[in-house]
N, C-alpha and C positions, 0 to 999 in steps of 0.2 A: 271331734273324737270318732272317728272310722272304722277301727279296728282296739280288738280291747283280749289281749292277753292273761290265761288265769291261771296261771301253775299251782292250783290245787283242787281239793272236791273233797267232800264227804258220803259218805253210807247211807245219810240220813236224807229223804225227802222233805225239803222246806218251802212252805206255800211264800212265803215273804221270797224268798230269792227266787224260784218259777218266776213269779209274777216280777220280780224288778229284772232280771234276766229276756222274758218276754214285753217287757214295755222298752226296754233295751232296742232290745231287735226291732222293736216297728217302729221307734226311729229311726233305725237303717241302721245301729251299730253291729260290725259284725264280732259276735262272742268266739274265743279258738279259748276248748279248757283243756285240761290231763284225764284221760278213759281212768287213772287209777292205778294200784301198784300195787292191786291186793293177790295180783297171778290169772294164767291165761283160767280160766271157768267161772271167773267170782264177778257179780252185778259192775257195770260201767260207775263211776262215781257220778255224783254230783255237783256242779250243774253242766256235769259236759250229759248225765246225759237226757239232759232235754231238747226238744229239735230245736229249741231255736239257739242252740249253741252245738260248735261243734265240736266232736272228742275224736284227738287227738292218741294214738299207740304209739310206743315207743319200740326199734326196732335197735337189731346191735351193731358191731362192725362190719355183718357178715349179711346185712337186708338182712338177716330173720329177727321173726316178730322175739323182743327181752324176757327173759324169764320170769320177770316180775312183773309185766304188763298184762292188765287187766283189759280183756276182749269184752263184744260184743255185739249187738246188730247196731245201735249207736255209736259204734268206731265206724267214722268218716272217714279218714285219710290217716297215717304213719309219717312216722318221721326219727331221728335220728332220738337215742333216746343214752344211750351207754358210755361211760368215761368223756362225757362232753365238760372241757374246761368253760368258764364262763367268771364273769367280775362277781366279785362274793364283798362280805361288809367290811368295812375298815381299808378300803380300796387295796382287796389284797384281788387274789384268784385262785379259786379253787375247783377241781375235778369232781364233778356226781353222776348221777346214771340216776332218768326216772325218767314216767312220763310229763314230770315239770319241767324235763329236759329239752324233752319232744314239743310240745307247742311250741316253745321260743318258736324255734325253726319256722313250721306251721305258719305262726301272727306274721314273722315277717315275712314270707313265700306271700300270704294275702296282700302285707302291703307293696311289694315288687307289683303285684298284681293290680292293684290299685293303681301304683303307680305312675305305672303303663298305659291306663286308661283309669283316668277318674270320674267317669260320667257311669261307671259301671255300680250298678248298689249291692246290699249282702245278699243278699240270693245269687247275681249274677257274677257274683265273684265266686262263692260256692260252688257252680254251674261248671266257669273257667278252672276255678282249679285240680278237675277232674281232665282237664287236659294236660296237666300239668303233672304228671304221674307214672312212676313204672307199677304195673302189677304186677303182684303178688302174693302167693298164695295160690287161691283157689279163682279162676278166673272172672274177673268184675267183682263186686260187692259184696266181702265174707267180713264173717265175728272178727279178724286177727287185726286185719291193716286197713280195713271198710275199703274207697275203692283203692287205696295203692299207699305207695311211698313216694309224700312230694319228690318232687326234680320238674325245675324250670325247666320250661322249654323259648331255647333264645326266638322271637320274631325278628319280622325285617328292618323294625322303630331298635330294635337293640342293638344294631349294628348301624345302625342310624346315629344312636345314641352316642357310643360307643366313637363315632366318628368323629362326633361336634366335640364331646369332650377331647379328647387327644387334640382337634384344633384349635379347645379357647387354653390347651397345659402350652402349644409352640406360640397362640399368640401372647401369653402372659411371659416365655423364653425370651422371645425375638421382642415381643413389644412395636411390631412395625404394622404400619397401618394396613397392609395387605393381607398377611393374617388375620388382623382383624375383622373387616370383611369378609376375608372366607369364612371361618369363625360364626359370624355375626350369621351369614346366610343358609349355612348348614347349622343352624338353630333355629332360622327361623323354618326349616322343613320336617320337625319335632312336632307332635300333634302337643295340647299342652297338658301341664305338667308342675307338678316340685320341682319335680328333680332341671327341666327346661327354666325353670325360672331362677332354681339359683346358678344352670349354666350364665346365661342371663348377667347374673352380678358380680359373674366373676368377670367378665367379657365388659359389665357396666366402668369396671375398677380400672382394666386393660386401656379402655381407651379415655378414662379422665385422666390417667398419666401420662397418655399418647395429646392428649388435647392442649397439657401444659407443655409438655414438652417442644410441641408445634407453636404455640403462642413463645415461646424463652427463643427458642430460633429463630422465628420472623421479627421479634423486636429486634434481637441484636443485631438480624440485616436491615434494619430499618437503621439502625442509628449508625450502621456501617454505612450505609449508599446514602439516606439521605435525599430518598426520592417520594414524588406521593403515591406511587405505584408499589412498593416497599410496605411503605408507611400504611396503603386501604387492604395491604394482603395482613398484615400484621396486625391491624382493628378487626377483621374479620375473625380469626383464630384469639385474639383476646375477647369477645365477643358470646363465643361458646362457651367459654367458662362459667362457674358456679359463682357467687357469690363467694368471696374472700383474699386470705392474704394474697396469694399468690396473682389474682387478676386487679387487684388492688394497686400492687410494686409496678405489676409490667406498663398497667394504665397510664401510672405516674412518667415510669422512661418513656414511654412511648407519647405522651404531649410534650414532653421535654422535645422531642424530633419531630412535631410539630407544627411545636410554637418557632425552632431552626426554620423550618422551611417556611412560614408565613411571613419571617419576618427577613430572608432569603428573597423571596418573589415579593414582598412590596418594595424595594428595595431595588431589585431588576426592573420593576414596573415602572416605577417613578424616571427613574432612567432614561426607562425608554419616554415615557411623557418628556422629560424634557429637553430630550433630543427630535423628537415628531410634531410634537406642542397639538398631536392630533386631539379630537375628543374622546374617541373610542381609545386611545390608550390613557386619556388623564382618567379615566370612568374607570377602565380595568384597576390602575392603581390605586384609586380613592378607592373602590370594594378591598383593592388587597389591605391599604392600610385599617381600612373598618374593621379586618378580622384581626389585629393585634389588641394584646391587652394596653393598658392606658402606663406607659414608660415613655424613657426622654427621647428613645426611637423613635416613639411613636409620633412626638409632636414634631424630633429633626422632621424627619418626611412627608407628616403633615405641612410646616413650614414650606420644604421647595416646593409638594407641589400648588400650593397656595399661588407658588409663585408663576408659575408657569399658569395659570389660571386667570393670574393678573395681568400675564405679556401678552396671553390672547385674550383677553378683555380691551387691553389696552392697542392690540393691534385693531383690532375688529373698529375701536371708537375712530381709527385713523381712517380707515376705509370707506368705511361709511359717511364721512363727515370729506372726504376727495371725491368721493361717488356725488354728495353732496353740492357740491364746488365746481362739477364738470361734470352731467350729469351724462355719462354715455352707458351705453350699454357694456361694455369690458370694464367698469367703473360698478358700475354696478353687482357685473357676477361677481368680481373682484371682493367686493364687499359681503355680499350673501356667503361666498367658503369661507370670509374668518366668522363672520355672525353667527357662523352654526360648525365652529369648533366652541363654542361658548355651552357650556351647561346650563341647564332652567330655570329661569328666574328675571327679575327689574330686570338687570340687566342688558340679559338677550332678547327680552319683550320689549324694553325701550329702542332699542338701536331696529329692530324689527321693522317696528311702526314706522321708522324714521325710512330705510331702508326703502319700504312700499312702498313711501310715498315718490323718493327717487326713480322706482321702476315707472310708478305710473307718471311719472313728467316724461319717461324717457320710451315708453309705451304709444304717447301723444306725439311725443318729438317721430318714432316712426313714423304712425297712422297716416302724422302731413305730410311727412315725404313718399309712402305712397300712394294719400291722395296725390301732389304734385308728378309723382309719375307717371301715372294712370293718365293724366291731362294731357304730359307732355307725347305717350306713348300715342294718344289718339289723333294726336294734333299730327303725330308724324307719319301715321295710316291714311289721315285726310291728306296733308299736303304734301308726305312722297318724294322729300328732299333731303339731301344728304344733310342739310344742316337743322333740321328737326329731329331727323332718326339721331344726328350728334347727338344733342340735346337731354332728347329721351335715354338713349344709350345711360348719359352720365347720371341722369338721374334713377335710373335703375339700379345701375351699379352700385348706388350710396344708401340701396336697402339691404339689409342681412336675410341670410339666406331662408327662404320661407313657399309656399305654395304660391305665396302672392305673385312674387317675384319673376317666377320660374313661368307661370302663365302670361306675367306681362312679356316678358324675355323671347316667349316662342309669336306672342304677338311682335314684339317688333322685328327675331327674325326675318319676319313673312314680310315683311315692308321695301318693298323696291324702290332705290331715290331713283326720280322721273333723269334721265340722262340729256 
């Protein structure tokens, strides 16, 4: 509690009362009390007469001292106190006059100042109030009006708050994100206060409504277009929502779209794998099938893909057997291409081992051809006869493209047969 209004008073001093208000004041509480209704010249009532309490006198509609208002050196401020309509017992309203009506005006003014600058102490608030008065009566502080009649002096922060509040109202009406963002920016520029917090709470409610609406719209769009992009956008919107019925129901709807997309992707990828028989397509199809929940559809797609894998295995087995039967570079390359389309496993490993043996055999045969070609080129270089050059050229032509073949061809080109 920061401020206490005391529309009460007594002409009798009391040590208990004095000690109580002093203790409250020392704890930072600002105490505001009625000066009394005993008329001009009568002593200020207690507790208003204590220095730890702000004493308030009453003015009339003409900003003159109310006839009933008690005055004295203790009076610190004055406030309207005649014909004041306020709440009353049993939920009624009533009109009354007295310093007890003036005091709440002053207490409320202190509350405004505290709201404007929450860090100010009770001592600082009393000083700040002196800047928010109209000096009545004798210039400066006097016994009738104190420092003067309270009158709020607007500051730059007040207009900033008004602008922020107006922006919040607009956001509440339109519920448009652009208006929410604008209001949020204006609120962020306000000094910390309960009023700022209240604006934040109001805007948070609008943002919550907006988030739910956005999520609903994006889920509906995902249901309509059924693309991964619309699903991702909808999921992001759902993730912003707090746990609750809206989030749960929207997630269920989006999960149905996700299952549809996953099913379609799996079907498309299996069809592509059936057509191309490539390992990359088979792997992609297997990954897509793996994302599907257990179902007859998943079982059917897996069977189709297994047929592709079986076909690829059969092709690889036949190609390796052909390469073993006729160990040529072309057959070995064809077999290797077929083995490469297989998924990792025992079958692929076994076929690769058999093919590696074929490759060694092909390499040995090629090495033998190279040695034969070298010998014939050397003989052609020595004999320099047309016959030996022709024989060497035939041997070089049988070699597969390599640096060694290029070197031998250069040497052979340099041979000039004798005429």
